[in-house]
SEBAGU-675569 format. One record per atom (N, C-alpha, C): x, y, z; atom name. Coordinates in Angstrom, 2 decimals. Example, Ala and Ser with C-alpha at 12.3 -4.5 7.8 and 13.67 -1.06 7.14 Angstrom:
REM SEBAGU-675569
13.19_-5.69_7.80_N
12.30_-4.50_7.80_CA
13.20_-3.30_7.80_C
12.85_-2.25_7.08_N
13.67_-1.06_7.14_CA
12.90_0.03_7.87_C
REM end
This chain:
REM SEBAGU-675569
1.12_-1.31_-0.03_N
0.22_-0.23_-0.04_CA
1.06_0.99_0.49_C
0.39_1.78_-0.54_N
1.43_3.72_-0.94_CA
0.17_4.92_-0.37_C
1.46_5.33_0.77_N
1.04_6.72_0.74_CA
1.05_7.92_0.14_C
-0.28_8.24_-0.39_N
-0.11_9.30_-1.43_CA
0.51_10.77_-0.53_C
1.50_11.44_-0.51_N
1.29_13.06_0.18_CA
1.45_14.08_-0.89_C
0.61_14.72_-1.50_N
0.48_16.06_-2.51_CA
1.81_16.31_-2.45_C
2.10_16.94_-3.25_N
3.21_17.54_-4.18_CA
3.61_18.78_-3.39_C
2.27_19.63_-2.97_N
2.37_20.76_-2.38_CA
2.58_20.73_-0.65_C
2.69_19.78_-0.48_N
2.85_19.14_1.46_CA
5.14_19.65_1.66_C
5.20_18.93_0.34_N
6.86_19.78_0.02_CA
7.58_20.53_0.37_C
7.73_21.08_0.90_N
8.30_22.79_0.74_CA
9.21_22.94_-0.10_C
9.27_23.99_-0.79_N
10.22_24.05_-2.00_CA
11.56_24.52_-1.06_C
13.07_23.68_-1.95_N
14.00_23.95_-1.54_CA
14.76_25.45_-1.83_C
15.21_26.08_-0.96_N
15.40_27.45_-1.05_CA
16.22_28.15_-2.88_C
15.40_29.03_-2.83_N
15.99_29.44_-4.66_CA
17.91_29.85_-4.13_C
18.46_28.95_-5.09_N
20.36_28.83_-5.21_CA
20.76_30.82_-4.98_C
21.44_31.18_-4.88_N
21.45_32.39_-5.54_CA
22.22_32.19_-6.59_C
22.68_33.10_-7.77_N
23.19_32.97_-8.96_CA
24.54_33.51_-8.61_C
25.15_32.69_-9.18_N
26.69_32.93_-9.09_CA
26.78_33.87_-10.06_C
27.80_34.95_-9.55_N
28.14_36.05_-9.65_CA
29.93_36.15_-10.35_C
29.62_36.22_-11.67_N
31.06_36.71_-12.88_CA
31.50_37.32_-12.75_C
33.04_37.69_-13.57_N
33.80_38.59_-13.12_CA
33.89_39.21_-14.69_C
33.50_40.43_-14.63_N
33.49_41.16_-15.42_CA
34.61_42.08_-15.63_C
35.29_42.02_-16.74_N
36.73_42.89_-17.58_CA
36.67_43.86_-18.61_C
37.31_44.43_-18.75_N
37.25_45.70_-19.72_CA
38.68_45.71_-20.08_C
39.30_45.64_-21.32_N
40.95_45.70_-21.48_CA
40.57_46.98_-22.14_C
40.74_48.64_-21.90_N
40.97_49.29_-22.23_CA
42.10_49.81_-22.90_C
41.91_49.89_-24.10_N
42.84_50.14_-25.23_CA
42.56_51.14_-26.38_C
42.89_51.65_-27.46_N
42.10_52.00_-28.79_CA
41.84_51.94_-29.55_C
41.50_51.49_-31.24_N
41.29_50.25_-32.29_CA
42.70_50.24_-32.27_C
43.57_51.21_-32.77_N
45.03_50.92_-33.22_CA
46.54_50.84_-32.23_C
46.19_50.36_-30.75_N
47.23_49.79_-29.89_CA
46.95_48.57_-29.72_C
45.95_47.82_-30.77_N
45.93_46.35_-30.38_CA
47.16_45.34_-31.36_C
47.35_43.94_-30.23_N
48.63_43.60_-31.09_CA
48.16_43.01_-32.47_C
47.00_43.17_-33.18_N
46.93_42.61_-34.26_CA
47.33_43.84_-36.06_C
47.67_45.22_-34.89_N
48.06_45.80_-35.96_CA
49.22_46.36_-35.50_C
49.89_45.90_-34.49_N
51.12_46.64_-33.84_CA
52.02_46.77_-34.64_C
52.38_45.58_-36.25_N
53.45_45.72_-37.05_CA
53.06_46.91_-38.00_C
51.97_47.70_-38.32_N
51.46_48.61_-38.89_CA
51.28_49.93_-38.71_C
51.28_49.81_-37.15_N
51.21_51.33_-36.65_CA
51.75_51.23_-35.26_C
53.15_51.62_-35.49_N
54.15_51.59_-34.78_CA
53.20_53.09_-33.06_C
54.14_52.44_-32.06_N
53.32_53.29_-30.45_CA
53.50_55.02_-31.38_C
54.82_55.17_-31.88_N
55.25_56.90_-32.43_CA
53.82_57.12_-33.36_C
53.17_57.09_-33.72_N
52.12_56.92_-34.53_CA
50.83_57.64_-34.25_C
50.67_56.99_-32.53_N
49.28_56.77_-31.85_CA
49.19_58.24_-32.13_C
49.53_59.11_-32.13_N
49.38_60.64_-31.11_CA
48.91_60.90_-32.34_C
49.13_60.39_-33.77_N
48.63_61.13_-35.24_CA
47.65_60.17_-35.66_C
46.83_59.42_-34.86_N
45.43_58.86_-34.68_CA
44.45_59.14_-34.69_C
43.64_59.05_-35.28_N
41.93_59.05_-34.96_CA
41.48_58.57_-33.21_C
41.22_59.55_-32.40_N
41.28_59.07_-31.03_CA
39.75_59.10_-30.60_C
39.46_57.57_-30.42_N
37.97_56.76_-30.13_CA
37.88_56.33_-28.48_C
38.80_56.38_-28.05_N
38.47_55.75_-26.50_CA
37.91_56.15_-25.92_C
37.60_57.71_-25.78_N
36.51_58.66_-25.06_CA
34.99_57.94_-25.10_C
35.04_58.23_-26.35_N
33.35_58.15_-27.01_CA
33.02_56.52_-26.77_C
33.84_55.79_-26.83_N
33.45_54.19_-27.02_CA
33.60_54.30_-25.54_C
34.57_54.55_-24.69_N
34.14_53.96_-23.25_CA
32.66_54.44_-22.51_C
32.75_55.80_-22.99_N
31.08_56.59_-22.91_CA
30.07_55.79_-23.51_C
30.45_54.94_-23.92_N
29.11_53.72_-24.67_CA
29.13_52.82_-23.25_C
30.78_52.36_-22.97_N
30.23_50.82_-22.25_CA
30.05_51.40_-20.97_C
31.00_52.78_-19.85_N
29.88_53.34_-19.47_CA
28.68_53.41_-18.86_C
27.96_53.80_-19.95_N
26.78_53.78_-20.22_CA
25.57_52.74_-20.02_C
25.78_51.82_-20.77_N
25.04_51.09_-20.78_CA
25.94_49.66_-19.22_C
26.75_49.88_-18.63_N
26.68_49.79_-17.42_CA
26.34_50.29_-16.33_C
26.64_50.90_-16.17_N
25.56_51.95_-15.37_CA
23.73_51.74_-15.49_C
23.01_51.63_-17.09_N
22.17_51.08_-17.52_CA
21.47_49.83_-16.70_C
22.57_48.79_-16.68_N
22.46_47.66_-15.96_CA
22.73_47.41_-14.02_C
22.94_48.88_-13.63_N
23.71_48.73_-12.56_CA
24.72_47.33_-12.15_C
25.60_47.75_-13.25_N
26.99_46.74_-12.84_CA
28.36_47.32_-12.83_C
28.62_46.28_-12.26_N
30.04_47.32_-12.27_CA
31.34_46.18_-12.46_C
32.07_46.89_-13.03_N
33.56_46.01_-13.88_CA
35.13_46.44_-13.27_C
36.30_45.69_-13.45_N
37.21_45.69_-13.54_CA
37.81_46.25_-14.83_C
38.19_47.84_-14.92_N
39.05_48.16_-16.19_CA
40.41_47.90_-16.10_C
41.39_47.07_-16.59_N
42.15_47.13_-17.24_CA
43.07_48.56_-18.49_C
43.75_49.10_-17.59_N
44.04_50.18_-18.61_CA
45.17_50.58_-19.13_C
45.49_50.43_-20.44_N
46.74_51.34_-20.46_CA
47.35_52.38_-20.36_C
48.44_52.21_-20.15_N
48.88_53.11_-18.98_CA
49.39_54.37_-20.06_C
49.25_54.20_-21.44_N
49.24_55.88_-22.60_CA
48.22_56.04_-22.40_C
47.15_55.59_-22.50_N
45.60_55.91_-22.28_CA
45.44_57.04_-21.16_C
45.76_56.45_-20.05_N
45.10_56.60_-18.64_CA
46.28_58.19_-18.48_C
47.61_58.34_-19.21_N
48.12_59.17_-18.93_CA
47.44_60.64_-20.09_C
47.12_59.89_-21.14_N
46.67_60.92_-22.02_CA
44.84_61.14_-21.51_C
44.40_60.67_-21.62_N
42.75_61.04_-20.68_CA
42.83_60.73_-18.86_C
43.63_61.27_-18.41_N
42.70_61.29_-16.80_CA
41.80_61.16_-16.39_C
41.32_62.21_-16.46_N
39.63_62.32_-16.74_CA
39.40_61.18_-16.61_C
39.02_60.39_-17.93_N
38.24_58.90_-17.96_CA
38.70_58.14_-16.61_C
40.20_57.79_-16.54_N
40.17_57.06_-15.66_CA
39.49_57.75_-14.07_C
39.66_58.41_-13.80_N
38.73_59.18_-12.44_CA
37.03_59.06_-13.15_C
36.79_58.92_-14.16_N
35.30_58.81_-13.95_CA
34.48_57.21_-14.02_C
35.99_56.24_-14.20_N
36.08_54.99_-14.07_CA
35.77_54.61_-12.13_C
36.71_55.65_-11.74_N
36.84_55.24_-10.71_CA
35.86_55.32_-9.87_C
35.45_57.02_-10.19_N
34.26_57.52_-9.36_CA
32.87_56.89_-9.55_C
32.63_56.23_-10.92_N
31.52_54.93_-10.74_CA
31.11_53.94_-10.18_C
32.38_53.64_-9.52_N
32.49_52.26_-8.79_CA
33.34_51.73_-8.89_C
33.88_51.62_-10.07_N
34.44_50.38_-10.78_CA
35.79_50.13_-10.29_C
36.69_49.06_-10.69_N
37.74_48.62_-10.24_CA
38.75_48.48_-11.20_C
40.04_49.53_-10.81_N
40.62_49.46_-12.43_CA
42.29_48.36_-11.57_C
42.75_48.32_-13.27_N
44.07_47.06_-13.32_CA
44.69_48.09_-14.48_C
46.02_47.21_-14.33_N
47.11_47.68_-15.30_CA
47.22_46.42_-15.99_C
47.35_47.37_-17.35_N
47.12_46.82_-18.77_CA
48.88_46.95_-19.55_C
49.79_47.36_-18.96_N
51.03_48.00_-19.63_CA
50.94_49.12_-19.99_C
52.14_49.59_-20.30_N
51.40_51.46_-21.00_CA
51.83_51.28_-22.54_C
52.06_50.75_-23.03_N
52.76_50.34_-24.52_CA
51.90_49.27_-25.33_C
51.46_48.42_-24.91_N
50.76_47.45_-24.87_CA
51.62_46.34_-25.62_C
52.37_46.19_-25.51_N
53.80_45.46_-25.57_CA
52.94_43.59_-25.15_C
53.30_42.93_-26.02_N
53.35_41.89_-25.44_CA
54.70_41.28_-24.71_C
54.39_40.34_-23.11_N
54.97_39.98_-22.24_CA
56.49_39.20_-23.23_C
56.33_38.45_-23.99_N
57.19_37.54_-23.99_CA
57.96_38.76_-25.30_C
57.59_39.92_-25.68_N
58.66_40.74_-26.46_CA
59.38_41.24_-25.89_C
59.75_41.64_-24.04_N
60.08_42.48_-23.48_CA
61.05_41.86_-23.10_C
61.93_42.27_-22.16_N
62.93_41.63_-21.59_CA
62.43_42.04_-20.30_C
62.92_41.30_-18.97_N
62.13_41.17_-17.48_CA
62.39_42.63_-17.18_C
63.90_43.33_-17.16_N
63.82_44.62_-16.86_CA
62.84_45.51_-18.00_C
62.49_45.48_-18.98_N
61.62_46.30_-20.05_CA
60.15_45.80_-18.96_C
60.05_44.87_-19.32_N
58.32_44.23_-18.27_CA
58.38_45.03_-16.95_C
59.59_45.15_-16.08_N
59.28_45.23_-14.96_CA
59.16_47.41_-14.86_C
59.69_47.91_-15.83_N
60.03_49.10_-15.84_CA
58.25_49.71_-16.79_C
57.93_48.93_-17.59_N
56.63_49.48_-18.26_CA
55.81_49.19_-17.33_C
55.67_48.15_-16.58_N
54.37_47.88_-15.66_CA
54.71_48.94_-14.14_C
55.48_49.39_-13.91_N
55.60_49.94_-12.66_CA
55.44_51.45_-13.07_C
55.56_52.06_-14.67_N
55.20_53.41_-14.97_CA
54.13_53.42_-14.58_C
53.05_52.14_-15.40_N
51.68_52.40_-15.65_CA
51.06_52.24_-14.01_C
51.23_51.20_-13.37_N
50.58_51.37_-11.75_CA
50.76_52.52_-11.28_C
52.43_52.99_-11.96_N
52.17_54.32_-10.98_CA
51.25_55.39_-11.45_C
51.39_55.33_-12.67_N
50.07_57.10_-13.08_CA
48.83_56.26_-12.50_C
48.29_55.43_-12.76_N
46.76_55.04_-12.03_CA
46.61_54.99_-10.84_C
47.75_54.91_-10.31_N
47.63_55.31_-8.61_CA
47.69_56.34_-8.44_C
48.44_57.44_-9.38_N
48.47_59.06_-8.86_CA
47.22_59.32_-9.14_C
46.08_58.79_-10.53_N
45.51_59.55_-10.84_CA
44.11_59.60_-9.34_C
44.12_58.56_-9.45_N
42.84_57.78_-8.49_CA
43.18_57.73_-6.91_C
44.62_58.05_-6.37_N
44.58_57.99_-5.27_CA
44.87_56.72_-4.31_C
44.63_55.56_-4.98_N
44.27_54.13_-4.47_CA
45.14_53.55_-5.07_C
45.72_52.37_-4.55_N
46.79_51.32_-5.15_CA
45.99_50.42_-5.90_C
46.53_49.88_-6.68_N
46.33_48.79_-8.43_CA
46.56_47.33_-7.97_C
46.27_46.29_-7.45_N
46.10_45.66_-7.63_CA
46.19_44.72_-8.82_C
45.37_44.48_-9.66_N
45.59_43.54_-10.60_CA
45.75_43.69_-11.97_C
46.20_42.80_-12.42_N
47.37_43.15_-14.24_CA
46.71_42.05_-15.09_C
46.52_42.68_-15.80_N
46.62_41.81_-17.48_CA
47.39_41.66_-18.74_C
47.89_41.10_-19.17_N
48.79_41.19_-20.12_CA
48.28_41.61_-21.55_C
48.84_42.60_-22.65_N
48.50_42.53_-23.06_CA
48.28_41.29_-24.48_C
47.34_41.28_-24.99_N
47.31_40.20_-25.89_CA
47.32_38.24_-24.81_C
47.07_38.67_-23.65_N
47.01_37.25_-22.63_CA
48.40_36.73_-22.88_C
49.34_37.36_-22.66_N
50.61_37.22_-23.83_CA
51.65_36.66_-22.32_C
51.44_36.20_-20.73_N
52.24_35.51_-20.31_CA
51.60_33.97_-20.63_C
53.30_33.50_-20.96_N
52.67_31.96_-21.29_CA
53.76_31.28_-20.50_C
54.76_29.54_-21.09_N
55.15_29.16_-20.40_CA
56.47_30.04_-20.30_C
56.78_30.88_-21.57_N
57.96_31.22_-21.95_CA
58.13_32.42_-20.84_C
57.19_33.18_-20.95_N
57.06_34.74_-19.63_CA
56.72_34.08_-18.62_C
56.69_33.16_-17.59_N
56.27_33.25_-16.44_CA
56.96_33.86_-15.14_C
58.25_34.14_-16.06_N
59.29_34.98_-15.12_CA
58.52_36.51_-14.44_C
56.97_36.51_-15.55_N
56.58_38.32_-15.16_CA
55.69_37.61_-14.44_C
55.62_36.46_-13.32_N
54.74_36.03_-11.99_CA
54.83_36.80_-10.81_C
56.55_36.48_-11.11_N
57.55_37.26_-9.89_CA
57.51_38.64_-9.81_C
57.67_39.07_-11.03_N
58.06_40.74_-10.87_CA
56.75_41.76_-10.41_C
55.38_40.95_-11.12_N
54.24_41.60_-10.62_CA
53.88_41.50_-8.96_C
54.71_39.96_-8.66_N
54.27_40.35_-6.96_CA
55.48_40.91_-6.92_C
57.10_40.89_-6.90_N
57.30_41.98_-6.32_CA
56.85_43.45_-6.30_C
55.93_44.16_-7.53_N
56.13_45.22_-7.69_CA
54.45_45.28_-6.90_C
54.00_44.50_-6.21_N
52.83_44.44_-5.15_CA
51.25_44.37_-5.48_C
51.49_44.04_-6.95_N
50.24_43.50_-7.22_CA
49.62_42.24_-6.44_C
48.74_41.57_-6.61_N
47.96_40.59_-5.93_CA
47.29_39.78_-6.57_C
46.77_40.44_-8.06_N
46.37_39.10_-9.05_CA
46.99_39.53_-10.31_C
46.82_38.77_-11.05_N
46.78_38.14_-12.40_CA
45.73_37.80_-13.49_C
45.05_38.55_-14.26_N
44.28_37.69_-15.16_CA
44.97_37.51_-16.89_C
46.28_36.94_-17.39_N
46.60_37.53_-18.20_CA
46.53_35.45_-18.71_C
46.42_34.83_-17.85_N
46.79_33.26_-18.62_CA
45.32_32.38_-19.05_C
45.77_32.52_-20.30_N
44.59_32.23_-21.44_CA
44.50_30.40_-21.45_C
44.12_29.44_-20.54_N
44.40_28.07_-21.06_CA
43.95_27.43_-22.36_C
44.32_28.03_-23.26_N
43.93_27.40_-24.49_CA
45.72_27.13_-25.34_C
45.84_26.53_-26.78_N
46.19_26.42_-27.59_CA
45.88_27.77_-28.71_C
46.97_28.83_-29.08_N
46.57_29.88_-29.62_CA
48.07_30.14_-30.46_C
47.96_30.61_-31.56_N
49.25_31.03_-32.16_CA
49.60_32.35_-30.90_C
48.99_33.45_-30.68_N
49.34_34.63_-30.10_CA
49.82_34.47_-28.34_C
49.07_33.56_-27.86_N
49.44_33.83_-26.51_CA
48.73_31.95_-26.04_C
48.55_31.66_-24.90_N
48.23_30.15_-24.09_CA
49.10_29.04_-23.04_C
48.80_29.10_-22.31_N
49.29_27.80_-21.49_CA
48.19_26.55_-21.29_C
48.19_25.77_-22.81_N
46.85_24.63_-22.81_CA
46.49_23.78_-21.11_C
47.58_23.63_-20.19_N
47.46_22.87_-20.08_CA
47.34_23.42_-18.03_C
47.32_24.57_-17.99_N
46.63_25.37_-16.75_CA
45.58_25.34_-16.77_C
45.41_26.00_-15.04_N
44.17_25.63_-14.17_CA
42.69_26.15_-15.16_C
41.87_25.84_-15.35_N
40.90_26.63_-15.84_CA
39.94_27.75_-15.16_C
40.15_27.55_-13.66_N
39.62_28.31_-12.33_CA
40.42_29.04_-11.81_C
40.09_29.98_-11.05_N
41.28_30.78_-10.21_CA
42.15_29.94_-9.45_C
43.17_30.09_-9.00_N
44.24_29.67_-8.18_CA
45.96_30.28_-8.18_C
46.61_29.85_-6.98_N
47.55_30.55_-6.72_CA
48.56_30.06_-7.02_C
50.08_31.33_-7.66_N
50.76_30.18_-8.07_CA
51.47_30.40_-7.16_C
52.98_29.80_-7.60_N
53.78_29.71_-6.22_CA
54.30_30.15_-5.04_C
54.21_31.67_-5.77_N
54.73_32.77_-4.71_CA
53.98_33.71_-4.84_C
52.08_32.93_-4.19_N
50.73_33.41_-3.75_CA
49.98_34.05_-4.59_C
50.26_35.03_-5.90_N
50.34_36.00_-6.24_CA
48.76_35.12_-7.16_C
47.71_35.74_-6.95_N
46.02_35.18_-7.17_CA
46.32_35.03_-9.01_C
45.75_33.79_-9.59_N
46.18_34.22_-11.15_CA
43.77_33.72_-11.17_C
43.33_35.00_-12.32_N
41.78_34.73_-12.80_CA
42.27_34.38_-14.32_C
42.65_32.59_-14.57_N
42.66_32.78_-16.09_CA
41.24_33.37_-16.74_C
41.55_33.26_-18.13_N
40.42_33.79_-18.83_CA
39.84_31.97_-19.26_C
38.00_32.70_-19.33_N
37.39_31.46_-19.02_CA
37.40_30.25_-20.32_C
37.34_28.88_-20.41_N
36.88_27.99_-21.45_CA
36.16_26.97_-20.92_C
35.47_26.50_-21.86_N
34.49_25.40_-22.22_CA
34.89_24.01_-22.40_C
35.14_23.32_-21.00_N
35.55_22.09_-21.67_CA
34.69_21.20_-22.03_C
34.68_20.98_-23.97_N
33.88_20.25_-24.35_CA
34.91_19.24_-25.11_C
33.81_17.86_-25.05_N
34.23_16.55_-25.68_CA
36.28_16.52_-26.10_C
36.68_16.25_-24.48_N
38.23_16.63_-24.20_CA
39.04_18.00_-24.31_C
38.04_18.95_-25.35_N
39.33_20.14_-25.68_CA
38.58_21.20_-24.49_C
39.17_22.58_-24.88_N
38.86_23.68_-23.92_CA
38.52_24.45_-25.17_C
37.43_25.09_-25.09_N
36.74_25.99_-26.08_CA
36.98_27.22_-25.66_C
37.70_28.40_-26.30_N
37.94_29.96_-25.88_CA
36.23_30.71_-25.71_C
35.69_30.87_-24.77_N
34.55_31.82_-24.91_CA
34.18_32.92_-23.66_C
35.25_33.50_-23.22_N
35.59_34.06_-21.91_CA
35.27_35.41_-22.60_C
34.63_35.79_-23.77_N
34.74_37.38_-24.50_CA
35.53_37.79_-25.91_C
35.54_39.10_-26.41_N
36.44_39.54_-27.14_CA
35.59_39.10_-28.55_C
36.98_38.81_-29.26_N
36.94_38.30_-30.75_CA
35.82_36.83_-30.57_C
35.58_35.92_-29.35_N
35.16_34.68_-29.58_CA
33.21_35.29_-29.13_C
33.05_36.00_-28.27_N
31.73_36.51_-28.01_CA
31.47_37.04_-29.52_C
32.30_37.87_-30.38_N
31.84_37.61_-31.76_CA
31.44_36.68_-32.58_C
32.79_35.84_-32.42_N
32.47_35.01_-33.58_CA
31.53_34.26_-33.79_C
30.95_33.40_-31.96_N
30.24_32.40_-32.04_CA
28.81_33.39_-31.85_C
27.72_32.60_-32.27_N
26.22_32.74_-32.24_CA
26.29_33.12_-30.64_C
25.44_34.18_-30.29_N
24.60_34.62_-28.99_CA
24.60_33.75_-28.34_C
23.38_32.92_-28.61_N
22.77_31.39_-27.74_CA
24.11_30.81_-27.61_C
24.93_30.16_-28.58_N
26.06_29.59_-27.96_CA
26.73_29.75_-27.19_C
27.44_31.37_-26.72_N
27.94_31.64_-25.84_CA
27.56_31.65_-24.54_C
26.02_32.43_-24.60_N
25.02_32.27_-23.20_CA
24.99_30.76_-22.97_C
24.85_29.51_-23.63_N
24.70_27.96_-23.12_CA
25.76_27.74_-22.76_C
26.93_28.03_-23.37_N
28.32_27.77_-22.75_CA
28.49_28.48_-20.95_C
28.15_29.64_-21.33_N
28.75_30.78_-19.92_CA
27.69_30.20_-18.87_C
26.70_29.12_-19.03_N
25.18_28.76_-18.64_CA
26.14_27.24_-17.97_C
26.86_26.91_-19.05_N
27.25_25.73_-18.41_CA
28.50_25.55_-17.16_C
29.58_26.65_-17.63_N
30.19_27.27_-16.39_CA
29.53_27.23_-15.13_C
28.96_28.13_-14.96_N
27.99_28.03_-13.81_CA
27.12_27.46_-13.08_C
26.27_26.52_-14.14_N
25.56_25.67_-13.46_CA
25.66_24.08_-13.12_C
26.34_23.45_-14.31_N
27.02_22.14_-14.21_CA
28.11_22.33_-13.32_C
29.48_23.09_-13.48_N
30.75_23.43_-13.11_CA
30.48_24.10_-11.90_C
29.74_24.68_-11.21_N
28.99_25.95_-9.89_CA
30.52_27.01_-10.06_C
30.62_27.02_-11.04_N
31.85_28.40_-11.10_CA
31.82_29.52_-11.43_C
32.28_30.63_-11.10_N
32.00_31.83_-11.95_CA
33.00_32.08_-13.24_C
32.64_32.44_-14.29_N
33.28_32.87_-15.47_CA
34.27_34.44_-15.47_C
35.38_34.51_-15.98_N
35.81_35.39_-16.23_CA
35.55_35.82_-17.97_C
35.24_36.98_-18.10_N
35.00_37.78_-19.08_CA
35.36_38.76_-19.75_C
35.77_39.07_-20.96_N
36.57_40.40_-21.37_CA
35.75_41.21_-22.23_C
36.20_42.45_-22.34_N
35.81_42.99_-23.60_CA
36.77_44.00_-24.00_C
36.49_45.25_-25.23_N
37.16_46.04_-25.39_CA
36.21_47.24_-25.87_C
36.63_48.60_-25.32_N
35.98_49.75_-26.11_CA
35.87_49.37_-27.65_C
36.68_48.99_-28.35_N
36.50_49.59_-29.81_CA
35.60_48.14_-30.19_C
35.78_47.07_-29.40_N
34.93_46.65_-29.70_CA
32.84_46.82_-30.18_C
32.73_47.94_-29.50_N
31.29_48.53_-29.73_CA
31.22_49.61_-30.55_C
32.44_49.58_-31.27_N
32.40_50.94_-32.23_CA
32.41_50.34_-34.20_C
31.64_50.06_-34.60_N
31.91_49.29_-35.70_CA
31.88_50.10_-36.98_C
31.86_51.98_-36.43_N
32.21_52.73_-37.51_CA
33.87_53.16_-37.19_C
34.69_52.55_-36.77_N
35.99_53.11_-36.23_CA
36.31_52.65_-37.52_C
37.88_53.43_-38.08_N
38.49_53.51_-39.13_CA
39.20_51.79_-39.48_C
39.31_51.75_-40.82_N
39.97_50.51_-41.14_CA
41.17_50.35_-41.16_C
41.72_49.70_-40.74_N
43.37_49.37_-40.89_CA
43.96_48.64_-42.48_C
43.73_49.50_-43.23_N
44.05_48.49_-44.50_CA
45.00_47.64_-44.63_C
46.15_48.16_-44.05_N
47.63_47.23_-44.36_CA
47.56_46.11_-43.07_C
46.69_45.71_-42.83_N
46.63_45.16_-41.81_CA
46.56_43.58_-42.35_C
47.00_42.46_-41.77_N
47.00_41.10_-43.00_CA
45.44_40.59_-42.57_C
44.91_39.60_-43.39_N
44.05_39.28_-43.81_CA
43.05_38.39_-42.13_C
43.80_38.13_-42.04_N
43.67_37.24_-40.57_CA
43.64_38.15_-39.66_C
43.80_39.00_-39.16_N
43.97_40.05_-38.12_CA
42.66_41.21_-38.53_C
42.89_41.50_-39.69_N
41.37_42.31_-39.90_CA
40.61_41.34_-39.88_C
39.96_40.07_-40.14_N
39.12_39.15_-39.81_CA
38.85_39.19_-38.08_C
39.73_39.03_-37.43_N
40.20_38.84_-36.03_CA
39.62_40.29_-35.27_C
39.49_41.17_-35.88_N
39.62_42.65_-35.15_CA
38.25_43.03_-35.67_C
37.93_43.20_-36.99_N
36.63_43.60_-37.66_CA
35.59_42.83_-37.56_C
35.58_41.26_-37.44_N
33.93_40.44_-37.45_CA
33.51_41.03_-36.31_C
31.81_40.73_-36.83_N
30.77_41.17_-36.33_CA
30.84_42.32_-34.89_C
31.78_43.18_-35.63_N
31.62_44.43_-35.02_CA
30.07_45.21_-34.13_C
29.38_44.97_-35.82_N
27.57_45.99_-35.14_CA
26.96_44.97_-34.58_C
27.31_43.95_-34.06_N
26.42_43.05_-33.09_CA
27.21_43.35_-31.68_C
28.38_43.62_-31.18_N
28.94_43.35_-30.18_CA
27.80_44.26_-28.53_C
27.56_45.40_-29.14_N
26.46_45.93_-28.22_CA
25.38_45.61_-27.72_C
24.64_45.03_-28.80_N
23.30_44.41_-28.53_CA
23.96_43.38_-27.43_C
24.98_42.50_-28.09_N
25.23_41.22_-27.45_CA
25.96_40.94_-26.39_C
26.53_42.45_-25.78_N
26.76_42.79_-24.28_CA
25.26_43.25_-23.30_C
25.00_44.03_-24.14_N
23.65_44.29_-23.24_CA
22.63_43.41_-22.98_C
22.57_42.08_-23.83_N
21.69_40.87_-22.96_CA
22.80_40.12_-22.25_C
23.79_40.07_-22.88_N
25.03_39.58_-21.57_CA
24.56_40.27_-20.11_C
24.53_40.83_-19.96_N
23.94_41.36_-18.66_CA
22.68_41.41_-18.08_C
22.17_41.11_-18.93_N
20.50_40.73_-18.67_CA
20.66_39.39_-18.21_C
21.11_38.54_-18.45_N
21.56_37.15_-18.92_CA
22.07_36.57_-17.33_C
23.05_37.69_-17.25_N
24.24_37.05_-16.39_CA
24.67_37.93_-14.95_C
25.04_37.37_-13.68_N
25.04_38.93_-12.77_CA
26.98_39.33_-12.63_C
27.63_40.42_-12.45_N
28.48_40.39_-12.76_CA
29.39_41.44_-11.47_C
30.23_41.00_-11.48_N
31.44_41.60_-10.35_CA
32.40_42.23_-10.65_C
33.32_42.85_-9.87_N
34.85_43.34_-10.66_CA
35.27_42.14_-9.60_C
37.14_41.94_-10.87_N
37.59_40.75_-10.61_CA
38.01_41.30_-8.84_C
37.87_40.19_-7.63_N
38.58_40.77_-6.65_CA
39.79_40.31_-5.97_C
40.73_41.50_-5.67_N
42.14_40.88_-5.12_CA
42.30_39.87_-4.23_C
41.20_39.01_-4.00_N
41.84_37.77_-3.19_CA
40.04_37.12_-3.31_C
40.22_35.65_-3.15_N
39.40_34.93_-3.66_CA
39.03_34.03_-2.66_C
38.37_33.87_-1.86_N
37.88_32.51_-0.82_CA
37.57_31.76_-1.02_C
37.18_31.23_-2.10_N
36.72_29.95_-2.64_CA
37.70_29.21_-2.75_C
38.83_29.42_-3.01_N
39.78_28.62_-3.53_CA
40.28_27.77_-2.50_C
REM end
């Protein structure tokens, strides 16, 4: 004999709080990207049409409309040229991090050059906002196995965390066997790797940027929700201000591959980013992580 108990008799389990993910913006202008470094040298930056203020206004307005805060990794050259922009980011409650001064890849520098470049940018940002800078992100995620020495230098300079390692195979960056979720380096520096999806024994990059423009939004949302729901982890997402600017000047001298990576579906970024902020919860990257 079975005892029938109405479903309504059982109390509903408490609703799970949504996982809060980490949102980051790499603040650089369209002409400063690594894809164009061979055709636009840094000495020409002053002569280029400057679009960073306009594009940052778009990003900041979208974040304000959705009551979302993020971490802004700022190129030192931009910070020095636009200190009021840096102050505005800070005053609106966002976090700030270092993104190098000249946006040169770490493995293209000597250790002394990297130390000088990073210290210079850290000093500029701290002088502008009057607060310590704890986070660093390398241009083009260029902390690889060949440039892991940068982790010790970051620790020496007083950084608490890095977010430069992409645990994938790529022609410009990546440490394929690095952990997929936050971890501590041997020297105690906290690492926030860029997010990947574990799929069929492979790691698929779905952390933002060009991948966010390349994949259909439904796929990106599915992949990111899979990290939250099935793995129970937050993801690290990134975007660049130039990605919300489909009308930016074209750099015709760049290679076809570089132009594809840079310009592919720029017209869709703004609407996709707005939808992303509605579909997920976000916060800045914290300089400490108690869940590890």
